[in-house]
N, CA, C and O of each residue as an XYZ file, in Angstrom:
612
protein
N     124.737    103.481    167.774
C     124.553    102.356    167.294
C     123.411    101.619    166.690
O     123.587    100.878    165.723
N     122.340    101.789    167.190
C     120.991    101.808    166.794
C     120.593    102.728    165.552
O     119.899    102.323    164.620
N     121.129    104.041    165.657
C     121.052    104.844    164.447
C     121.624    104.374    163.441
O     120.963    104.450    162.406
N     122.797    103.831    163.355
C     123.763    103.449    162.447
C     123.171    102.318    161.540
O     123.139    102.233    160.313
N     122.608    101.285    162.736
C     121.954    100.193    161.929
C     120.594    100.383    161.184
O     120.294     99.720    160.191
N     119.829    101.299    161.716
C     119.032    101.634    160.874
C     118.891    102.255    159.508
O     118.151    102.000    158.558
N     120.046    103.351    159.757
C     120.625    103.595    158.487
C     121.096    102.888    157.287
O     120.913    103.125    156.093
N     121.769    101.931    157.916
C     122.364    100.814    156.943
C     121.153     99.963    156.493
O     121.280     99.512    155.354
N     120.037     99.652    157.118
C     118.694     99.119    156.540
C     118.085     99.905    155.717
O     117.453     99.465    154.756
N     118.190    101.087    155.972
C     117.543    101.942    154.981
C     118.009    102.107    153.467
O     117.310    102.065    152.455
N     119.327    102.299    153.584
C     120.160    102.027    152.317
C     119.931    100.792    151.722
O     119.601    100.792    150.536
N     120.049     99.672    152.356
C     120.021     98.387    151.479
C     118.322     98.601    150.908
O     118.173     98.595    149.686
N     117.153     98.772    151.735
C     116.219     98.765    151.360
C     116.090     99.571    149.823
O     115.639     99.022    148.818
N     116.546    100.871    149.876
C     116.445    101.591    149.058
C     117.222    101.042    147.592
O     116.830    101.366    146.471
N     118.199    100.298    147.818
C     119.128     99.703    146.956
C     118.144     98.587    146.305
O     117.912     98.557    145.097
N     117.599     97.684    147.228
C     116.630     96.652    146.980
C     115.417     97.114    145.700
O     115.196     96.564    144.621
N     114.825     98.236    146.274
C     113.593     98.808    145.709
C     114.345     99.078    144.308
O     114.083     98.380    143.328
N     115.215    100.039    144.263
C     115.708    100.372    142.878
C     116.263     99.186    141.820
O     116.197     99.211    140.591
N     116.717     98.348    142.510
C     117.228     97.030    141.549
C     116.002     96.413    140.907
O     115.918     96.248    139.690
N     114.968     96.046    141.851
C     113.631     95.446    141.268
C     112.949     96.266    140.331
O     112.393     95.884    139.302
N     113.053     97.665    140.861
C     112.165     98.384    139.752
C     112.812     98.384    138.137
O     112.244     98.336    137.046
N     114.205     98.457    138.505
C     114.882     98.438    137.012
C     114.863     96.975    136.435
O     114.968     96.841    135.216
N     114.765     96.139    137.049
C     114.932     94.661    136.537
C     113.123     94.748    135.707
O     112.905     94.321    134.574
N     112.247     95.273    136.449
C     110.816     95.120    136.081
C     111.021     95.839    134.919
O     110.703     95.236    133.894
N     111.382     96.750    134.810
C     111.660     98.007    133.650
C     112.048     97.215    132.395
O     111.306     97.247    131.414
N     113.276     96.449    132.393
C     113.849     95.810    131.801
C     113.058     94.554    131.232
O     113.072     94.250    130.039
N     112.489     93.982    132.042
C     111.893     92.719    131.517
C     110.658     93.300    131.148
O     110.426     92.814    130.041
N     109.801     94.010    131.426
C     108.506     94.646    130.552
C     108.823     95.171    129.255
O     107.980     95.290    128.366
N     110.306     95.557    129.112
C     110.708     96.187    127.691
C     110.903     94.804    126.591
O     110.711     94.682    125.381
N     111.310     93.998    127.509
C     111.435     92.731    126.786
C     110.593     91.865    126.653
O     110.810     91.028    125.776
N     109.488     91.765    127.369
C     108.255     91.039    126.720
C     107.440     91.613    125.923
O     106.486     90.963    125.496
N     107.619     92.895    125.557
C     106.745     93.655    124.664
C     107.516     93.286    122.972
O     106.897     93.336    121.909
N     108.566     93.030    123.087
C     109.361     92.596    121.992
C     108.525     91.185    121.235
O     108.263     90.236    121.974
N     108.168     91.122    119.880
C     107.720     90.035    119.305
C     108.705     88.770    119.088
O     109.815     88.799    118.556
N     108.038     87.668    119.622
C     108.502     86.434    119.384
C     109.286     86.574    117.741
O     108.938     87.426    116.923
N     110.264     85.668    117.523
C     110.884     85.525    116.318
C     109.676     84.831    115.220
O     109.086     83.772    115.432
N     109.526     85.553    114.246
C     108.527     85.241    113.106
C     106.923     86.046    113.490
O     105.937     85.993    112.756
N     106.989     86.644    114.592
C     105.671     87.486    114.927
C     106.116     88.933    114.623
O     107.271     89.359    114.623
N     104.812     89.701    114.326
C     104.915     91.002    113.763
C     104.475     92.027    114.960
O     103.706     91.541    115.789
N     104.831     93.248    115.127
C     104.362     94.089    116.116
C     103.028     94.464    115.352
O     102.915     94.457    114.126
N     102.120     94.765    116.178
C     100.887     95.498    115.960
C     100.823     96.436    115.172
O      99.721     96.504    114.629
N     101.683     97.357    114.807
C     101.654     98.358    113.840
C     102.097     97.976    112.359
O     101.908     98.694    111.377
N     102.668     96.832    112.357
C     103.140     96.012    110.935
C     101.935     95.807    110.407
O     101.973     96.220    109.248
N     100.640     95.280    110.731
C      99.598     94.703    110.012
C      99.002     95.639    109.389
O      98.925     96.807    109.769
N      98.369     94.998    108.008
C      97.501     95.728    107.222
C      96.312     95.909    107.468
O      95.688     96.935    107.200
N      95.724     94.565    108.201
C      94.443     94.696    108.799
C      94.428     94.026    110.144
O      94.898     92.911    110.369
N      93.680     95.032    111.257
C      93.740     94.969    112.505
C      92.313     94.381    112.915
O      91.447     94.140    112.074
N      92.172     94.201    114.087
C      90.917     94.296    114.851
C      90.300     95.338    115.565
O      91.069     95.488    116.515
N      89.402     96.138    115.695
C      89.117     97.343    116.758
C      87.836     96.551    117.322
O      87.256     95.524    116.971
N      87.642     97.562    118.431
C      86.461     96.686    119.225
C      85.804     98.262    120.255
O      86.426     99.049    120.969
N      84.510     98.196    119.936
C      83.717     99.123    120.766
C      82.837     98.414    121.622
O      82.613     97.234    121.353
N      82.238     99.002    122.729
C      81.446     98.136    123.566
C      80.016     98.029    122.876
O      79.190     97.233    123.322
N      79.707     98.915    121.684
C      78.495     98.721    121.155
C      78.261     97.930    120.092
O      77.145     97.518    119.774
N      79.782     97.584    119.241
C      79.529     96.804    117.894
C      80.174     95.655    118.374
O      79.809     94.563    117.940
N      81.188     95.737    119.304
C      82.082     94.486    119.227
C      83.336     94.506    118.645
O      83.903     95.594    118.755
N      84.045     93.501    117.965
C      85.249     93.432    117.377
C      84.745     93.445    115.856
O      83.883     92.670    115.439
N      85.414     94.464    115.039
C      85.599     94.365    113.647
C      86.867     94.710    113.051
O      87.812     95.114    113.729
N      86.920     94.533    111.558
C      88.091     94.643    110.982
C      88.108     96.379    110.814
O      87.120     97.103    110.696
N      89.524     96.781    110.843
C      89.981     97.935    110.456
C      91.294     97.832    109.602
O      91.930     96.811    109.865
N      91.766     98.505    108.801
C      93.069     98.646    108.314
C      94.227     98.949    109.228
O      93.992     99.020    110.435
N      95.495     99.141    108.767
C      96.434     99.198    109.525
C      96.722    100.575    110.249
O      97.622    100.735    111.072
N      95.914    101.457    109.867
C      95.803    102.800    110.590
C      94.641    102.992    111.252
O      94.289    104.117    111.605
N      93.774    101.663    111.534
C      92.372    102.010    112.178
C      91.363    102.511    111.698
O      90.522    103.028    112.435
N      91.228    102.472    110.419
C      90.206    102.968    109.534
C      89.219    101.608    109.479
O      89.609    100.442    109.413
N      88.067    102.007    109.517
C      86.846    100.795    109.384
C      86.717    100.282    108.108
O      86.946    100.992    107.128
N      86.365     99.088    108.006
C      86.253     98.549    106.642
C      84.761     97.581    106.639
O      84.253     96.730    107.368
N      84.455     98.223    105.462
C      82.892     97.537    105.551
C      82.721     96.692    104.284
O      83.557     96.641    103.382
N      81.592     96.057    104.306
C      80.930     95.236    103.006
C      79.775     95.796    102.800
O      79.160     96.432    103.655
N      79.304     95.541    101.335
C      78.050     95.880    100.915
C      77.287     94.746    100.403
O      77.804     93.850     99.736
N      76.124     94.790    100.701
C      75.155     94.048    100.902
C      74.733     93.507     99.364
O      74.330     92.369     99.123
N      74.917     94.578     98.385
C      74.515     94.239     97.080
C      76.014     93.577     96.291
O      76.023     93.437     95.069
N      76.873     93.315     96.888
C      77.855     92.548     96.340
C      77.599     91.088     96.238
O      76.622     90.543     96.751
N      78.473     90.511     95.587
C      78.562     89.068     95.519
C      79.656     88.483     95.822
O      80.590     89.105     95.316
N      80.077     87.381     96.537
C      81.228     86.766     96.578
C      82.304     87.144     95.423
O      82.025     86.578     94.366
N      83.338     87.870     95.367
C      84.331     87.898     94.392
C      83.927     89.165     93.199
O      84.644     89.486     92.252
N      82.666     89.719     93.532
C      82.331     90.602     92.638
C      82.002     91.837     93.493
O      81.443     91.880     94.588
N      82.516     92.895     92.680
C      81.867     94.498     93.607
C      80.976     94.916     92.580
O      81.133     94.851     91.361
N      79.949     95.385     93.290
C      78.750     95.892     92.516
C      78.858     97.810     93.093
O      77.893     98.570     93.011
N      79.885     98.115     93.497
C      79.970     99.432     94.043
C      80.654    100.217     93.012
O      81.883    100.166     93.051
N      80.100    100.951     92.076
C      80.765    101.334     90.907
C      80.438    102.926     90.571
O      79.261    103.248     90.730
N      81.323    103.918     90.140
C      80.967    105.151     89.921
C      80.885    106.028     91.262
O      81.732    106.001     92.155
N      79.739    106.799     91.251
C      79.544    107.589     92.330
C      79.489    107.004     93.608
O      79.640    107.628     94.658
N      79.194    105.365     93.470
C      79.193    104.845     94.842
C      80.635    104.441     95.250
O      81.040    104.499     96.411
N      81.400    104.011     94.153
C      82.913    103.854     94.811
C      83.669    105.277     95.047
O      84.834    105.257     95.445
N      83.013    106.502     94.805
C      83.680    107.487     95.567
C      83.300    107.767     96.706
O      84.195    108.327     97.339
N      82.206    107.609     97.364
C      81.451    107.677     98.570
C      82.243    106.424     99.503
O      82.615    106.601    100.663
N      82.404    105.186     98.768
C      82.685    104.152     99.229
C      84.001    103.421     98.784
O      83.934    102.231     98.478
N      85.181    104.088     98.740
C      86.413    103.639     98.176
C      86.648    102.346     98.807
O      86.401    102.024     99.969
N      87.412    101.320     97.417
C      87.893    100.160     97.710
C      88.805    100.132     98.558
O      89.541    101.117     98.610
N      89.025     99.072     99.425
C      90.363     98.821    100.035
C      91.076     97.911     99.439
O      90.626     96.841     99.028
N      92.294     98.301     99.353
C      93.389     97.275     98.674
C      94.785     97.302     99.742
O      95.309     98.268    100.297
N      95.055     96.207     99.773
C      96.248     96.025    100.281
C      97.049     94.830     99.450
O      96.337     93.857     99.198
N      98.512     94.753     98.958
C      98.758     94.153     97.848
C      99.033     92.507     98.765
O      98.850     91.442     98.175
N      99.427     92.557    100.055
C      99.278     91.553    100.827
C      98.686     91.705    102.213
O      99.305     92.484    102.938
N      97.502     91.059    102.790
C      97.167     91.337    103.804
C      98.016     90.474    105.015
O      98.023     89.246    105.099
N      98.650     91.309    105.829
C      99.218     90.833    107.158
C      98.384     91.230    108.418
O      98.098     92.351    108.839
N      98.016     89.751    108.990
C      97.026     89.892    110.150
C      97.421     89.360    111.350
O      98.204     88.411    111.363
N      96.913     89.922    112.535
C      97.149     89.311    113.934
C      96.528     87.761    113.867
O      95.640     87.286    113.160
N      97.472     87.105    115.027
C      97.205     85.684    114.945
C      95.529     85.268    114.984
O      95.076     84.215    114.535
N      94.819     86.238    115.560
C      93.280     86.046    115.749
C      92.656     85.748    114.238
O      91.723     84.961    114.073
N      93.276     86.460    113.186
C      92.674     86.325    111.932
C      93.675     85.423    111.344
O      94.843     85.316    111.718
N      92.870     84.524    109.996
C      93.558     83.857    109.287
C      93.759     84.631    107.862
O      92.795     85.019    107.202
N      94.852     84.777    107.538
C      95.584     85.242    106.420
C      94.931     84.618    105.242
O      94.729     85.307    104.242
N      94.540     83.200    105.284
C      94.171     82.832    103.821
C      92.374     83.218    103.654
O      91.617     82.843    102.760
N      92.124     83.926    104.634
C      90.683     84.439    104.387
C      90.569     86.059    103.494
O      89.549     86.700    103.242
N      91.686     86.312    103.235
C      92.018     87.474    102.610
C      92.471     87.216    101.211
O      93.482     86.535    101.037
N      91.833     87.686    100.241
C      92.362     87.921     98.851
C      92.254     88.822     98.125
O      92.415     89.925     98.647
N      91.979     88.787     96.807
C      91.838     89.950     96.190
C      91.062     89.961     94.866
O      91.083     88.857     94.320
N      90.368     90.926     94.187
C      89.719     90.822     93.064
C      90.033     91.946     92.127
O      90.329     93.021     92.649
N      90.019     91.882     91.154
C      90.097     93.107     90.042
C      88.569     93.265     89.616
O      87.721     92.484     89.185
N      88.594     94.646     89.934
C      87.174     95.346     89.600
C      86.818     95.506     88.003
O      87.671     95.242     87.155
N      85.903     95.820     87.758
C      85.362     96.140     86.394
C      86.137     97.780     86.033
O      86.498     98.123     84.908
N      86.236     98.451     87.038
C      87.167     99.732     86.439
C      88.685     99.246     86.647
O      89.467    100.184     86.802
N      89.127     98.248     86.673
C      90.562     97.580     86.674
C      91.481     97.698     87.864
O      92.604     97.218     88.017
N      90.695     98.504     88.741
C      91.043     98.577     90.048
C      91.236     97.193     91.113
O      90.270     96.471     91.359
N      92.433     96.966     91.626
C      92.479     96.007     92.991
C      91.612     96.275     94.033
O      91.342     97.443     94.314
N      91.033     95.136     94.780
C      90.425     95.219     95.654
C      90.494     94.055     96.696
O      90.383     92.896     96.297
N      90.675     94.334     98.026
C      90.986     93.410     99.004
C      89.520     92.790     99.286
O      88.418     93.334     99.224
N      89.844     91.618     99.580
C      88.556     90.795    100.166
C      88.722     89.908    101.095
O      89.804     89.338    101.239
N      87.497     89.626    101.982
C      87.764     88.930    103.236
C      86.598     87.997    103.144
O      85.468     88.464    103.002
N      86.832     86.523    103.227
C      86.088     85.528    102.861
C      85.385     85.853    101.427
O      84.190     85.595    101.284
N      85.948     86.275    100.646
C      85.663     86.692     99.426
C      84.769     87.767     99.002
O      84.421     87.992     97.842
N      84.440     88.390    100.019
C      83.318     89.446    100.084
C      84.345     91.055     99.793
O      84.985     91.451    100.767
N      84.415     91.689     98.778
C      85.120     92.882     98.760
C      84.987     93.989     99.951
O      83.915     94.258    100.492
N      86.042     94.494    100.225
C      86.059     95.607    101.507
C      86.284     97.006    100.946
O      86.979     97.288     99.970
N      85.541     97.892    101.766
C      85.529     99.313    101.563
C      85.429    100.029    102.867
O      85.048     99.665    103.980
N      85.921    101.246    102.361
C      85.965    102.499    103.519
C      84.723    102.975    103.455
O      83.915    102.440    102.697
N      84.381    104.032    104.221
C      83.191    105.158    104.123
C      84.119    106.523    104.305
O      84.979    106.822    105.133
N      83.550    107.227    103.141
C      84.208    108.431    103.020
C      83.926    109.384    103.899
O      84.553    110.442    103.940
N      82.847    109.059    104.769
C      82.556    110.110    105.855
C      83.301    109.816    107.457
O      83.375    110.519    108.465
N      83.753    108.541    107.156
C      84.687    108.354    108.373
C      85.919    109.041    108.836
O      86.937    108.368    108.676
N      86.087    110.247    109.385
C      87.040    110.925    109.725
C      88.086    110.825    110.206
O      89.067    111.476    109.847
N      88.063    109.688    111.434
C      88.931    109.715    112.188
C      88.963    108.082    112.470
O      87.925    107.422    112.530
N      90.383    107.474    112.647
C      90.318    105.887    112.991
C      89.265    105.508    114.070
O      89.095    106.123    115.123
N      88.551    104.355    113.638
C      87.769    103.912    114.585
C      86.325    104.386    114.227
O      85.342    103.709    114.528
N      86.235    105.632    113.541
C      84.746    106.230    113.092
C      84.048    105.178    112.527
O      84.655    104.633    111.605
N      82.869    104.686    112.817
C      82.048    103.690    111.933
C      80.615    104.247    111.553
O      79.548    103.645    111.670
N      80.825    105.540    111.066
C      79.443    105.915    110.330
C      78.951    105.336    109.451
O      77.843    105.724    109.080
N      79.451    104.424    108.917
C      78.977    103.827    107.810
C      78.137    102.572    107.913
O      77.638    101.955    106.971
N      78.043    102.237    109.446
C      77.492    101.151    110.052
C      75.903    101.228    109.897
O      75.113    102.044    110.371
N      75.681    100.073    109.047
C      73.983    100.338    108.829
C      73.360    101.374    107.955
O      72.195    101.760    108.036
N      74.387    101.834    106.999
C      73.882    103.219    106.110
C      72.885    102.282    105.164
O      73.225    101.179    104.735
N      71.811    102.802    104.952
C      70.834    102.543    103.915
C      70.639    101.062    104.162
O      70.435    100.384    103.155
N      70.670    100.441    105.349
C      70.714     98.834    105.474
C      71.366     98.159    104.429
O      70.816     97.188    103.911
N      72.767     98.656    103.950
C      73.188     97.957    102.940
C      74.804     97.862    103.221
O      75.524     97.074    102.609
N      75.143     98.508    103.939
C      76.758     98.652    104.476
C      76.857     98.276    105.894
O      76.044     98.783    106.667
N      77.630     97.560    106.287
C      78.150     97.036    107.331
C      79.524     96.780    107.678
O      80.333     96.507    106.791
N      79.950     96.860    109.213
C      81.111     96.483    109.368
C      81.346     95.003    109.347
O      80.416     94.232    109.581
N      82.584     94.569    109.067
C      83.049     93.000    109.274
C      82.971     92.778    110.631
O      83.904     93.278    111.260
N      82.142     92.177    111.282
C      82.386     91.547    112.590
C      83.426     90.224    112.688
O      83.600     89.272    111.928
N      84.008     90.584    113.913
C      84.980     89.368    114.058
C      84.790     88.839    115.388
O      84.740     89.591    116.362
N      84.659     87.319    115.502
C      84.329     86.658    116.480
C      85.768     86.267    117.144
O      86.543     85.583    116.476
N      86.155     86.733    118.555
C      87.594     86.462    118.876
C      87.198     85.617    119.884
O      88.040     85.039    120.571
C-alpha cells in the first residue's frame, strides 16, 4: 500500500513539474514578443552596442560601429574623395531606433558629391573600412579625429 502511494505521489510530482516547465516556456516566448507599436531589436536601423572599455555607442542595424569626424561641422561633411573611401558615409532613409534613443536626433544631409548621409544630432555618421566584423571599433581615436558616438543610457 505504501509503495502504491509513493508511486502515485511520484507521478503527480512529474506531472506538476512538466506542466510548470511547459507553462514557463510558453510565458517566456510570450514575454519576448514586442508590445503593439514596438519593434524587435533586429528591426532597428541604428542600435546601441556596449563594451567594458568604451561604454555604450551607436552601431548600425547589423552591429557595425558608427563614427563622427572632428573636422566636420553640424550638417556638413568634410570627408571627401579618398577620405570617404576609408570612411564611407552611413545612410538609412529613415532611422528606426530603440526607446533609449530619440528618433528626432537623426536626420540626413546631402553631401557635396550628391550622396545622402545620416546625421546624429546634426553630425554626419561614418563607417571605418578597416572594421571587419560587427562590434569592431578600430577607428576609435584614429589620428585623434575619428570617434565612436557615445550614448548615455
